[in-house]
C-alpha positions in Angstrom: 158.2 141.7 69.3 154.9 142.3 71.0 152.3 143.9 68.7 148.6 144.6 68.8 148.0 142.1 66.0 149.9 139.4 67.9 147.8 140.1 71.0 144.6 139.9 68.9 145.8 136.5 67.6 146.5 135.4 71.2 142.9 136.2 72.0 143.2 139.5 73.8 140.4 142.1 73.4 142.9 144.7 72.2 140.2 147.3 71.6 139.0 147.1 75.2 142.6 147.1 76.5 143.6 150.1 74.4 140.5 152.0 75.5 141.6 151.5 79.1 145.0 153.0 78.1 143.3 155.9 76.4 144.4 154.6 73.0 148.1 154.8 73.8 149.5 151.7 72.1 153.0 152.0 73.5 151.6 152.3 77.1 149.3 149.3 76.6 152.1 147.1 75.2 154.4 148.1 78.0 151.7 147.2 80.6 151.2 143.8 79.0 155.0 143.2 79.1 155.1 144.4 82.7 152.2 142.0 83.7 154.4 139.1 82.7 157.3 140.4 84.8 155.2 140.9 87.9 152.9 137.8 87.8 154.1 135.3 90.5 153.3 132.0 88.8 156.0 130.3 90.9 154.4 131.5 94.0 151.0 130.3 92.9 152.4 126.9 92.1 154.1 126.7 95.4 151.0 127.7 97.3 148.9 125.2 95.5 151.4 122.4 96.1 151.5 123.2 99.8 147.7 123.4 100.0 147.8 127.0 101.0 144.6 127.9 99.3 144.2 131.2 101.0 147.6 132.4 99.6 146.9 130.8 96.3 143.6 132.7 96.2 145.3 136.0 96.9 147.9 135.5 94.1 145.4 134.2 91.6 142.8 137.0 92.4 145.5 139.6 91.8 146.5 138.0 88.5 142.8 138.0 87.5 142.6 141.7 88.0 145.7 142.4 86.0 144.6 140.1 83.1 141.1 141.6 83.2 142.3 145.2 83.1 144.5 144.4 80.2 141.8 142.4 78.4 144.1 139.4 78.1 141.1 137.1 77.7 142.7 133.7 77.6 144.5 134.4 80.9 141.6 136.2 82.4 139.2 133.3 81.7 141.5 130.7 83.3 142.3 132.9 86.3 138.6 133.6 86.9 137.9 129.8 87.0 140.7 129.1 89.3 139.9 132.1 91.5 136.3 130.9 92.1 137.5 127.4 93.1 140.1 129.0 95.4 137.6 131.5 96.8 135.6 128.6 98.2 138.8 126.8 99.3 137.7 123.9 97.2 139.9 120.9 97.8 140.7 119.7 94.3 143.5 119.0 91.9 144.5 122.4 90.6 147.4 121.0 88.5 145.3 121.0 85.2 144.1 124.6 85.7 147.6 125.7 86.7 149.2 124.0 83.6 146.7 125.7 81.3 147.4 129.1 82.9 151.1 128.5 82.6 150.8 127.5 79.0 148.9 130.7 78.2 151.5 132.7 80.1 154.3 131.0 78.1 152.4 131.8 74.8 152.1 135.4 75.8 155.8 135.6 76.8 156.8 134.1 73.5 155.0 137.0 71.8 157.1 139.5 73.8 160.4 138.2 72.4 
């Protein structure tokens, strides 16, 4: 079950996230769970594998916004790094960054169950 304590241990800035939700814990936790449901990691992986850096940028940039607004620091930090590489359409191996992002998503998902 997702809790504020579990999110803190994950590395989220719960105080900041809760402030954005006007201190409503239930709402904040629901938004965190919803972020997992709406994040298109499969689409990002596919775009990266196909070399469609423009689409990968759009997906990653959107994730970055969600993660930032919810103060999910581990995910936000990784998505910021990937977004900046994608913004400049840098031709590089994104598999390591993607794997790190997916691992953090998996860790957060585990907290929700």
